[in-house]
N, CA, C and O atoms as CSV, one atom per row, in Angstrom:
chain,resi,resn,atom,element,x,y,z
A,1,UNK,N,N,65.698,53.480,-50.462
A,1,UNK,CA,C,64.520,54.016,-50.996
A,1,UNK,C,C,64.670,55.356,-51.947
A,1,UNK,O,O,65.693,56.026,-52.086
A,2,UNK,N,N,63.718,55.515,-52.405
A,2,UNK,CA,C,63.945,56.667,-53.467
A,2,UNK,C,C,62.497,57.461,-53.078
A,2,UNK,O,O,61.432,56.846,-53.050
A,3,UNK,N,N,62.596,58.834,-52.797
A,3,UNK,CA,C,61.234,59.522,-53.039
A,3,UNK,C,C,60.970,59.810,-54.502
A,3,UNK,O,O,61.696,59.523,-55.454
A,4,UNK,N,N,59.425,60.627,-54.512
A,4,UNK,CA,C,59.032,60.704,-56.067
A,4,UNK,C,C,60.118,61.767,-56.705
A,4,UNK,O,O,60.428,61.832,-57.894
A,5,UNK,N,N,60.598,62.548,-55.680
A,5,UNK,CA,C,61.396,63.775,-56.391
A,5,UNK,C,C,62.394,63.601,-56.718
A,5,UNK,O,O,62.804,64.293,-57.649
A,6,UNK,N,N,63.310,62.559,-56.097
A,6,UNK,CA,C,64.351,61.699,-56.295
A,6,UNK,C,C,64.147,61.070,-57.628
A,6,UNK,O,O,64.866,61.288,-58.602
A,7,UNK,N,N,63.200,60.339,-57.609
A,7,UNK,CA,C,62.938,59.506,-59.057
A,7,UNK,C,C,62.998,60.444,-60.188
A,7,UNK,O,O,63.665,60.265,-61.207
A,8,UNK,N,N,62.012,61.783,-59.850
A,8,UNK,CA,C,61.823,62.447,-61.340
A,8,UNK,C,C,63.212,63.262,-61.769
A,8,UNK,O,O,63.554,63.478,-62.931
A,9,UNK,N,N,64.054,63.733,-60.379
A,9,UNK,CA,C,65.488,64.356,-61.032
A,9,UNK,C,C,66.399,63.229,-61.598
A,9,UNK,O,O,67.360,63.470,-62.328
A,10,UNK,N,N,66.064,62.104,-61.245
A,10,UNK,CA,C,66.713,61.214,-61.988
A,10,UNK,C,C,66.453,60.884,-63.456
A,10,UNK,O,O,67.307,60.593,-64.293
A,11,UNK,N,N,65.180,60.973,-63.624
A,11,UNK,CA,C,64.605,60.721,-64.665
A,11,UNK,C,C,65.109,61.752,-65.737
A,11,UNK,O,O,65.625,61.527,-66.832
A,12,UNK,N,N,64.892,62.644,-65.277
A,12,UNK,CA,C,65.008,64.358,-66.135
A,12,UNK,C,C,66.626,63.715,-66.463
A,12,UNK,O,O,66.736,63.217,-67.584
A,13,UNK,N,N,67.579,63.695,-65.787
A,13,UNK,CA,C,69.084,63.686,-65.914
A,13,UNK,C,C,69.430,62.210,-67.212
A,13,UNK,O,O,70.273,62.192,-68.108
A,14,UNK,N,N,68.639,61.372,-66.910
A,14,UNK,CA,C,68.735,60.201,-67.525
A,14,UNK,C,C,68.418,60.244,-68.946
A,14,UNK,O,O,69.155,59.863,-69.856
A,15,UNK,N,N,67.397,60.683,-69.037
A,15,UNK,CA,C,66.461,60.687,-70.241
A,15,UNK,C,C,66.627,61.974,-70.920
A,15,UNK,O,O,66.238,62.238,-72.057
A,16,UNK,N,N,67.224,62.722,-70.133
A,16,UNK,CA,C,67.344,64.616,-71.028
A,16,UNK,C,C,66.341,65.268,-71.275
A,16,UNK,O,O,66.230,66.057,-72.213
A,17,UNK,N,N,65.309,64.942,-70.260
A,17,UNK,CA,C,63.887,65.757,-70.465
A,17,UNK,C,C,63.778,66.797,-69.416
A,17,UNK,O,O,64.099,66.775,-68.228
A,18,UNK,N,N,63.187,67.810,-70.234
A,18,UNK,CA,C,62.741,68.881,-69.370
A,18,UNK,C,C,61.511,68.694,-68.622
A,18,UNK,O,O,60.587,68.016,-69.069
A,19,UNK,N,N,61.477,69.248,-67.549
A,19,UNK,CA,C,60.099,68.984,-66.319
A,19,UNK,C,C,58.841,69.285,-67.217
A,19,UNK,O,O,57.784,68.657,-67.167
A,20,UNK,N,N,59.188,70.575,-68.227
A,20,UNK,CA,C,57.690,70.670,-68.854
A,20,UNK,C,C,56.948,69.718,-69.718
A,20,UNK,O,O,55.747,69.615,-69.967
A,21,UNK,N,N,58.360,68.816,-70.243
A,21,UNK,CA,C,58.015,67.553,-71.198
A,21,UNK,C,C,57.415,66.422,-70.437
A,21,UNK,O,O,56.479,65.720,-70.821
A,22,UNK,N,N,58.126,66.320,-69.206
A,22,UNK,CA,C,57.599,65.045,-68.168
A,22,UNK,C,C,56.213,65.543,-68.003
A,22,UNK,O,O,55.395,64.655,-68.245
A,23,UNK,N,N,55.620,66.821,-67.626
A,23,UNK,CA,C,54.692,67.296,-67.062
A,23,UNK,C,C,53.359,66.778,-68.130
A,23,UNK,O,O,52.257,66.339,-67.801
A,24,UNK,N,N,53.885,66.999,-69.411
A,24,UNK,CA,C,52.965,66.794,-70.616
A,24,UNK,C,C,52.959,65.179,-70.876
A,24,UNK,O,O,51.964,64.631,-71.351
A,25,UNK,N,N,54.061,64.508,-70.554
A,25,UNK,CA,C,53.770,63.047,-70.575
A,25,UNK,C,C,52.879,62.639,-69.606
A,25,UNK,O,O,51.946,61.896,-69.911
A,26,UNK,N,N,53.066,63.078,-68.336
A,26,UNK,CA,C,51.984,62.848,-67.270
A,26,UNK,C,C,50.648,63.263,-67.127
A,26,UNK,O,O,49.756,62.930,-66.346
A,27,UNK,N,N,50.740,64.438,-68.488
A,27,UNK,CA,C,48.974,65.117,-68.402
A,27,UNK,C,C,49.041,65.657,-66.998
A,27,UNK,O,O,48.022,65.562,-66.313
A,28,UNK,N,N,50.070,66.188,-66.511
A,28,UNK,CA,C,49.690,67.077,-65.115
A,28,UNK,C,C,50.214,68.470,-65.367
A,28,UNK,O,O,51.125,68.505,-66.194
A,29,UNK,N,N,49.847,69.634,-64.841
A,29,UNK,CA,C,50.433,70.629,-64.885
A,29,UNK,C,C,51.567,70.925,-64.244
A,29,UNK,O,O,51.713,70.528,-63.088
A,30,UNK,N,N,52.644,71.735,-64.938
A,30,UNK,CA,C,53.949,71.705,-64.420
A,30,UNK,C,C,54.534,72.059,-63.089
A,30,UNK,O,O,55.623,71.691,-62.651
A,31,UNK,N,N,53.369,73.073,-62.329
A,31,UNK,CA,C,53.579,73.483,-61.225
A,31,UNK,C,C,53.384,72.116,-59.976
A,31,UNK,O,O,53.971,71.998,-58.901
A,32,UNK,N,N,52.319,71.185,-60.623
A,32,UNK,CA,C,52.175,70.023,-59.624
A,32,UNK,C,C,53.432,69.276,-59.671
A,32,UNK,O,O,53.849,68.776,-58.626
A,33,UNK,N,N,54.238,69.111,-61.022
A,33,UNK,CA,C,55.377,68.144,-60.996
A,33,UNK,C,C,56.199,69.146,-60.409
A,33,UNK,O,O,56.762,68.612,-59.454
A,34,UNK,N,N,56.509,70.209,-60.500
A,34,UNK,CA,C,57.650,70.887,-59.598
A,34,UNK,C,C,57.422,70.580,-58.255
A,34,UNK,O,O,58.366,70.121,-57.612
A,35,UNK,N,N,56.157,70.780,-57.622
A,35,UNK,CA,C,55.930,70.451,-56.170
A,35,UNK,C,C,56.224,68.987,-55.819
A,35,UNK,O,O,56.376,68.699,-54.631
A,36,UNK,N,N,56.307,68.122,-56.683
A,36,UNK,CA,C,56.539,66.685,-56.733
A,36,UNK,C,C,58.273,66.547,-56.790
A,36,UNK,O,O,58.842,65.618,-56.217
A,37,UNK,N,N,58.850,67.369,-57.389
A,37,UNK,CA,C,60.063,67.244,-57.519
A,37,UNK,C,C,60.843,67.770,-56.343
A,37,UNK,O,O,61.890,67.250,-55.960
A,38,UNK,N,N,60.307,68.785,-55.811
A,38,UNK,CA,C,60.617,69.202,-54.666
A,38,UNK,C,C,60.455,68.765,-53.372
A,38,UNK,O,O,60.998,69.229,-52.370
A,39,UNK,N,N,59.323,67.421,-53.477
A,39,UNK,CA,C,59.217,66.990,-52.278
A,39,UNK,C,C,58.110,67.480,-51.271
A,39,UNK,O,O,57.772,66.861,-50.263
A,40,UNK,N,N,57.504,68.900,-51.770
A,40,UNK,CA,C,56.604,69.442,-51.213
A,40,UNK,C,C,55.347,68.809,-50.853
A,40,UNK,O,O,54.878,68.914,-49.719
A,41,UNK,N,N,54.643,67.982,-52.033
A,41,UNK,CA,C,53.747,67.219,-52.270
A,41,UNK,C,C,53.774,66.012,-52.794
A,41,UNK,O,O,54.379,65.895,-53.860
A,42,UNK,N,N,53.164,64.865,-52.218
A,42,UNK,CA,C,53.312,63.918,-52.645
A,42,UNK,C,C,52.435,62.929,-54.169
A,42,UNK,O,O,51.219,62.885,-53.980
A,43,UNK,N,N,52.695,62.508,-54.954
A,43,UNK,CA,C,51.679,62.329,-55.922
A,43,UNK,C,C,50.958,61.121,-55.399
A,43,UNK,O,O,51.424,60.396,-54.520
A,44,UNK,N,N,49.811,60.944,-55.977
A,44,UNK,CA,C,49.252,59.855,-55.211
A,44,UNK,C,C,49.411,58.621,-56.256
A,44,UNK,O,O,49.821,58.797,-57.404
A,45,UNK,N,N,49.112,57.595,-55.834
A,45,UNK,CA,C,49.517,55.910,-56.420
A,45,UNK,C,C,49.523,55.839,-57.892
A,45,UNK,O,O,50.494,55.524,-58.580
A,46,UNK,N,N,48.050,56.241,-58.417
A,46,UNK,CA,C,47.849,56.241,-59.864
A,46,UNK,C,C,48.706,56.826,-60.581
A,46,UNK,O,O,48.701,56.348,-61.716
A,47,UNK,N,N,49.645,57.867,-60.411
A,47,UNK,CA,C,50.780,58.532,-60.841
A,47,UNK,C,C,51.542,58.224,-60.604
A,47,UNK,O,O,52.399,58.532,-61.433
A,48,UNK,N,N,52.019,57.507,-59.578
A,48,UNK,CA,C,53.248,56.893,-59.334
A,48,UNK,C,C,53.635,55.794,-59.948
A,48,UNK,O,O,54.838,55.646,-60.161
A,49,UNK,N,N,52.638,54.731,-60.388
A,49,UNK,CA,C,52.250,54.002,-61.305
A,49,UNK,C,C,52.682,54.318,-62.673
A,49,UNK,O,O,53.434,53.546,-63.267
A,50,UNK,N,N,52.143,55.687,-63.353
A,50,UNK,CA,C,51.857,56.006,-64.494
A,50,UNK,C,C,53.400,56.569,-64.730
A,50,UNK,O,O,53.806,56.344,-65.870
A,51,UNK,N,N,54.376,57.291,-63.824
A,51,UNK,CA,C,55.610,57.499,-63.960
A,51,UNK,C,C,56.456,56.160,-64.336
A,51,UNK,O,O,57.209,56.157,-65.309
A,52,UNK,N,N,56.304,55.177,-63.614
A,52,UNK,CA,C,56.990,54.136,-63.698
A,52,UNK,C,C,56.979,53.270,-64.724
A,52,UNK,O,O,57.923,52.577,-65.104
A,53,UNK,N,N,55.767,53.329,-65.216
A,53,UNK,CA,C,55.324,52.927,-67.001
A,53,UNK,C,C,56.011,53.573,-67.718
A,53,UNK,O,O,56.616,52.984,-68.614
A,54,UNK,N,N,56.133,54.849,-67.582
A,54,UNK,CA,C,56.663,55.699,-68.668
A,54,UNK,C,C,58.307,55.457,-68.688
A,54,UNK,O,O,58.823,55.090,-69.744
A,55,UNK,N,N,58.963,55.626,-67.734
A,55,UNK,CA,C,60.408,55.889,-67.556
A,55,UNK,C,C,60.805,54.778,-66.646
A,55,UNK,O,O,61.874,54.989,-66.073
A,56,UNK,N,N,60.130,53.477,-66.322
A,56,UNK,CA,C,60.815,52.597,-65.226
A,56,UNK,C,C,61.025,52.574,-63.833
A,56,UNK,O,O,60.718,53.589,-63.208
A,57,UNK,N,N,61.455,51.682,-63.277
A,57,UNK,CA,C,61.296,51.670,-61.983
A,57,UNK,C,C,60.154,50.935,-61.512
A,57,UNK,O,O,59.191,50.512,-62.151
A,58,UNK,N,N,60.492,50.834,-59.971
A,58,UNK,CA,C,59.433,49.900,-58.969
A,58,UNK,C,C,58.292,51.012,-58.360
A,58,UNK,O,O,58.710,51.714,-57.440
A,59,UNK,N,N,57.029,51.206,-58.755
A,59,UNK,CA,C,56.484,51.980,-58.214
A,59,UNK,C,C,56.201,51.806,-56.531
A,59,UNK,O,O,55.725,52.758,-55.914
A,60,UNK,N,N,56.530,50.514,-55.831
A,60,UNK,CA,C,56.131,50.073,-54.681
A,60,UNK,C,C,57.409,50.807,-53.807
A,60,UNK,O,O,57.183,51.242,-52.677
A,61,UNK,N,N,58.538,50.892,-54.317
A,61,UNK,CA,C,59.640,51.138,-53.543
A,61,UNK,C,C,59.281,53.138,-53.792
A,61,UNK,O,O,59.041,53.844,-52.813
A,62,UNK,N,N,59.308,53.493,-54.686
A,62,UNK,CA,C,59.108,55.355,-54.585
A,62,UNK,C,C,58.116,55.398,-54.236
A,62,UNK,O,O,57.963,56.525,-53.765
A,63,UNK,N,N,56.851,54.592,-54.109
A,63,UNK,CA,C,55.739,55.555,-53.567
A,63,UNK,C,C,56.181,55.072,-51.793
A,63,UNK,O,O,56.016,56.015,-51.018
A,64,UNK,N,N,56.653,53.873,-51.180
A,64,UNK,CA,C,57.180,53.852,-49.791
A,64,UNK,C,C,58.241,54.905,-49.539
A,64,UNK,O,O,58.325,55.587,-48.518
A,65,UNK,N,N,59.018,54.953,-50.562
A,65,UNK,CA,C,60.130,56.297,-50.109
A,65,UNK,C,C,59.297,57.558,-49.583
A,65,UNK,O,O,59.345,58.143,-48.501
A,66,UNK,N,N,58.348,57.818,-50.966
A,66,UNK,CA,C,57.885,59.297,-50.509
A,66,UNK,C,C,56.954,59.271,-49.146
A,66,UNK,O,O,56.899,60.274,-48.434
A,67,UNK,N,N,56.294,58.180,-48.853
A,67,UNK,CA,C,55.437,58.141,-47.582
A,67,UNK,C,C,56.430,58.271,-46.702
A,67,UNK,O,O,56.172,59.061,-45.793
A,68,UNK,N,N,57.678,57.667,-46.656
A,68,UNK,CA,C,58.603,57.737,-45.503
A,68,UNK,C,C,59.177,59.183,-45.087
A,68,UNK,O,O,59.553,59.595,-43.989
A,69,UNK,N,N,59.099,59.946,-46.613
A,69,UNK,CA,C,60.033,61.213,-46.465
A,69,UNK,C,C,58.966,62.034,-45.754
A,69,UNK,O,O,59.360,62.843,-44.914
A,70,UNK,N,N,57.951,61.947,-45.937
A,70,UNK,CA,C,56.547,62.498,-45.705
A,70,UNK,C,C,56.626,62.344,-44.143
A,70,UNK,O,O,56.456,63.259,-43.338
A,71,UNK,N,N,56.923,60.986,-43.837
A,71,UNK,CA,C,56.525,60.928,-42.078
A,71,UNK,C,C,57.629,61.526,-41.592
A,71,UNK,O,O,57.457,62.311,-40.660
A,72,UNK,N,N,58.672,61.354,-41.977
A,72,UNK,CA,C,60.135,61.870,-41.507
A,72,UNK,C,C,60.057,63.333,-41.380
A,72,UNK,O,O,60.665,63.973,-40.522
A,73,UNK,N,N,59.009,64.006,-42.585
A,73,UNK,CA,C,59.328,65.454,-42.035
A,73,UNK,C,C,58.253,65.991,-41.076
A,73,UNK,O,O,58.496,67.044,-40.486
A,74,UNK,N,N,57.337,65.496,-40.913
A,74,UNK,CA,C,55.987,65.303,-39.855
A,74,UNK,C,C,56.491,65.175,-38.492
A,74,UNK,O,O,56.229,66.017,-37.633
A,75,UNK,N,N,57.348,63.942,-38.228
A,75,UNK,CA,C,57.714,63.751,-36.765
A,75,UNK,C,C,59.261,64.382,-36.734
A,75,UNK,O,O,59.668,64.777,-35.642
A,76,UNK,N,N,59.890,64.458,-37.574
A,76,UNK,CA,C,61.177,65.245,-37.076
A,76,UNK,C,C,62.302,64.116,-37.080
A,76,UNK,O,O,63.481,64.416,-36.890
A,77,UNK,N,N,61.855,62.695,-37.322
A,77,UNK,CA,C,62.680,61.628,-37.213
A,77,UNK,C,C,63.808,61.678,-38.380
A,77,UNK,O,O,63.572,62.119,-39.505
A,78,UNK,N,N,64.918,61.227,-38.012
A,78,UNK,CA,C,66.118,61.259,-39.037
A,78,UNK,C,C,65.719,59.729,-39.771
A,78,UNK,O,O,64.976,58.859,-39.316
A,79,UNK,N,N,66.583,59.736,-41.229
A,79,UNK,CA,C,66.373,58.564,-41.971
A,79,UNK,C,C,67.005,57.555,-41.023
A,79,UNK,O,O,66.339,56.528,-41.151
A,80,UNK,N,N,67.915,57.369,-40.185
A,80,UNK,CA,C,68.251,55.964,-39.588
A,80,UNK,C,C,67.166,55.759,-38.796
A,80,UNK,O,O,66.897,54.559,-38.857
A,81,UNK,N,N,66.574,56.208,-38.236
A,81,UNK,CA,C,65.428,56.107,-37.147
A,81,UNK,C,C,64.504,56.081,-38.066
A,81,UNK,O,O,63.598,55.559,-37.417
A,82,UNK,N,N,64.065,56.267,-39.125
A,82,UNK,CA,C,62.687,55.975,-39.770
A,82,UNK,C,C,63.153,54.397,-40.148
A,82,UNK,O,O,62.465,53.503,-39.654
A,83,UNK,N,N,64.088,54.089,-40.850
A,83,UNK,CA,C,64.353,52.966,-41.296
A,83,UNK,C,C,64.456,51.853,-40.142
A,83,UNK,O,O,64.056,50.715,-40.388
A,84,UNK,N,N,65.056,52.216,-38.727
A,84,UNK,CA,C,65.097,51.386,-37.852
A,84,UNK,C,C,63.529,50.878,-37.418
A,84,UNK,O,O,63.299,49.777,-36.917
A,85,UNK,N,N,62.683,51.726,-37.664
A,85,UNK,CA,C,61.138,51.832,-37.236
A,85,UNK,C,C,60.407,50.750,-38.179
A,85,UNK,O,O,59.519,50.022,-37.735
A,86,UNK,N,N,60.841,50.701,-39.489
A,86,UNK,CA,C,60.284,49.894,-40.520
A,86,UNK,C,C,60.989,48.482,-40.436
A,86,UNK,O,O,60.418,47.473,-40.849
A,87,UNK,N,N,61.947,48.461,-40.017
A,87,UNK,CA,C,62.875,47.090,-40.134
A,87,UNK,C,C,63.127,46.540,-38.822
A,87,UNK,O,O,63.409,45.342,-38.847
A,88,UNK,N,N,63.102,47.125,-37.598
A,88,UNK,CA,C,62.843,46.555,-36.244
A,88,UNK,C,C,64.509,46.495,-35.802
A,88,UNK,O,O,64.810,45.835,-34.807
A,89,UNK,N,N,65.470,47.142,-36.508
A,89,UNK,CA,C,66.763,47.124,-36.239
A,89,UNK,C,C,67.385,48.553,-36.900
A,89,UNK,O,O,66.851,49.318,-37.704
A,90,UNK,N,N,68.610,48.619,-36.311
A,90,UNK,CA,C,69.216,49.878,-36.797
A,90,UNK,C,C,69.771,49.779,-38.384
A,90,UNK,O,O,70.178,48.725,-38.872
A,91,UNK,N,N,69.729,50.749,-38.928
A,91,UNK,CA,C,70.017,50.600,-40.233
A,91,UNK,C,C,71.577,50.676,-40.419
A,91,UNK,O,O,72.223,51.640,-40.007
A,92,UNK,N,N,72.103,49.682,-41.016
A,92,UNK,CA,C,73.570,49.694,-41.520
A,92,UNK,C,C,74.398,48.347,-40.890
A,92,UNK,O,O,75.550,48.023,-41.176
A,93,UNK,N,N,73.286,47.515,-39.752
A,93,UNK,CA,C,74.046,46.477,-38.863
A,93,UNK,C,C,73.600,45.465,-39.607
A,93,UNK,O,O,72.453,45.513,-40.051
A,94,UNK,N,N,74.319,44.530,-39.831
A,94,UNK,CA,C,73.999,43.507,-40.183
A,94,UNK,C,C,73.778,42.513,-39.179
A,94,UNK,O,O,74.410,42.595,-38.126
A,95,UNK,N,N,72.823,41.426,-39.400
A,95,UNK,CA,C,72.448,40.518,-38.647
A,95,UNK,C,C,73.479,39.453,-37.814
A,95,UNK,O,O,74.008,38.791,-38.707
A,96,UNK,N,N,73.880,39.099,-36.802
A,96,UNK,CA,C,74.840,38.514,-36.579
A,96,UNK,C,C,74.577,36.913,-36.775
A,96,UNK,O,O,73.559,36.343,-36.381
A,97,UNK,N,N,75.913,36.145,-37.604
A,97,UNK,CA,C,75.484,34.803,-37.787
A,97,UNK,C,C,76.187,34.044,-37.069
A,97,UNK,O,O,77.372,34.354,-36.957
A,98,UNK,N,N,75.751,32.964,-36.444
A,98,UNK,CA,C,76.725,31.858,-35.735
A,98,UNK,C,C,77.859,31.914,-36.592
A,98,UNK,O,O,77.801,32.241,-37.777
A,99,UNK,N,N,78.846,31.606,-36.006
A,99,UNK,CA,C,80.123,30.865,-36.562
A,99,UNK,C,C,80.013,29.290,-36.479
A,99,UNK,O,O,79.329,28.921,-35.524
A,100,UNK,N,N,80.388,28.560,-37.045
A,100,UNK,CA,C,80.207,26.960,-36.883
A,100,UNK,C,C,81.433,26.962,-35.988
A,100,UNK,O,O,82.366,27.764,-36.022
A,101,UNK,N,N,81.225,25.663,-34.978
A,101,UNK,CA,C,82.031,25.417,-34.258
A,101,UNK,C,C,83.534,24.878,-34.848
A,101,UNK,O,O,83.550,24.162,-35.849
A,102,UNK,N,N,84.586,25.204,-34.277
A,102,UNK,CA,C,85.649,24.749,-34.815
A,102,UNK,C,C,85.787,23.212,-34.464
A,102,UNK,O,O,85.745,22.886,-33.277
A,103,UNK,N,N,85.939,22.314,-35.389
A,103,UNK,CA,C,85.767,20.844,-35.480
A,103,UNK,C,C,87.489,20.543,-35.440
A,103,UNK,O,O,88.211,20.926,-36.361
A,104,UNK,N,N,88.076,19.728,-34.113
A,104,UNK,CA,C,89.426,19.439,-33.982
A,104,UNK,C,C,89.298,18.118,-35.157
A,104,UNK,O,O,88.440,17.246,-35.021
A,105,UNK,N,N,90.125,18.127,-36.124
A,105,UNK,CA,C,90.206,17.200,-36.920
A,105,UNK,C,C,91.444,16.137,-36.453
A,105,UNK,O,O,91.581,15.088,-37.081
A,106,UNK,N,N,92.231,16.425,-35.453
A,106,UNK,CA,C,92.937,15.496,-35.105
A,106,UNK,C,C,92.522,14.336,-34.282
A,106,UNK,O,O,93.250,13.376,-34.031
A,107,UNK,N,N,91.526,14.462,-33.953
A,107,UNK,CA,C,90.381,13.684,-32.882
A,107,UNK,C,C,89.449,12.536,-33.793
A,107,UNK,O,O,88.648,12.915,-34.647
A,108,UNK,N,N,89.641,11.341,-33.532
A,108,UNK,CA,C,88.673,10.302,-34.249
A,108,UNK,C,C,87.404,10.128,-33.580
A,108,UNK,O,O,87.281,9.730,-32.421
A,109,UNK,N,N,86.383,10.475,-34.437
A,109,UNK,CA,C,85.273,10.304,-33.895
A,109,UNK,C,C,84.875,8.692,-33.584
A,109,UNK,O,O,84.808,7.949,-34.563
A,110,UNK,N,N,84.633,8.186,-32.362
A,110,UNK,CA,C,84.476,6.771,-32.307
A,110,UNK,C,C,82.890,6.767,-31.691
A,110,UNK,O,O,82.463,7.581,-30.872
A,111,UNK,N,N,82.061,5.546,-32.345
A,111,UNK,CA,C,80.883,5.540,-31.825
A,111,UNK,C,C,80.796,5.104,-30.258
A,111,UNK,O,O,81.573,4.303,-29.740
A,112,UNK,N,N,79.932,5.634,-29.715
A,112,UNK,CA,C,79.674,5.337,-28.445
A,112,UNK,C,C,78.155,4.654,-28.105
A,112,UNK,O,O,77.055,5.197,-28.209
A,113,UNK,N,N,78.446,3.418,-27.709
A,113,UNK,CA,C,77.366,3.013,-27.068
A,113,UNK,C,C,77.529,1.509,-27.057
A,113,UNK,O,O,78.615,1.051,-27.413
A,114,UNK,N,N,76.561,0.702,-26.684
A,114,UNK,CA,C,76.626,-0.832,-26.327
A,114,UNK,C,C,77.408,-1.534,-27.450
A,114,UNK,O,O,77.400,-1.422,-28.676
A,115,UNK,N,N,78.021,-2.225,-26.663
A,115,UNK,CA,C,79.273,-3.101,-27.772
A,115,UNK,C,C,78.740,-4.433,-28.030
A,115,UNK,O,O,79.367,-5.223,-28.736
């Protein structure tokens, strides 16, 4: 997941935009964009949609990342603990899959039943 600030920094690098030009494109004050970029304030849903409409990306992922970053900051949880709360399992660990039982191919399967 990516916060709005990380998204704005990535867009500025990829497209070679200044933050002033980005603020003009979004029709916001440059100081508001600066606060979003530093993750001091979270943009509202409509602004996140406007950002992704201009420069691409998934607004749901960006907004969720921004909300989780704010939650982490307020509660003092680590990134791993926050992910565990969202997914219900520790991050980085894969679910265990059952291995199929080994079949002894040397034995023949005989039908068992009334003859």
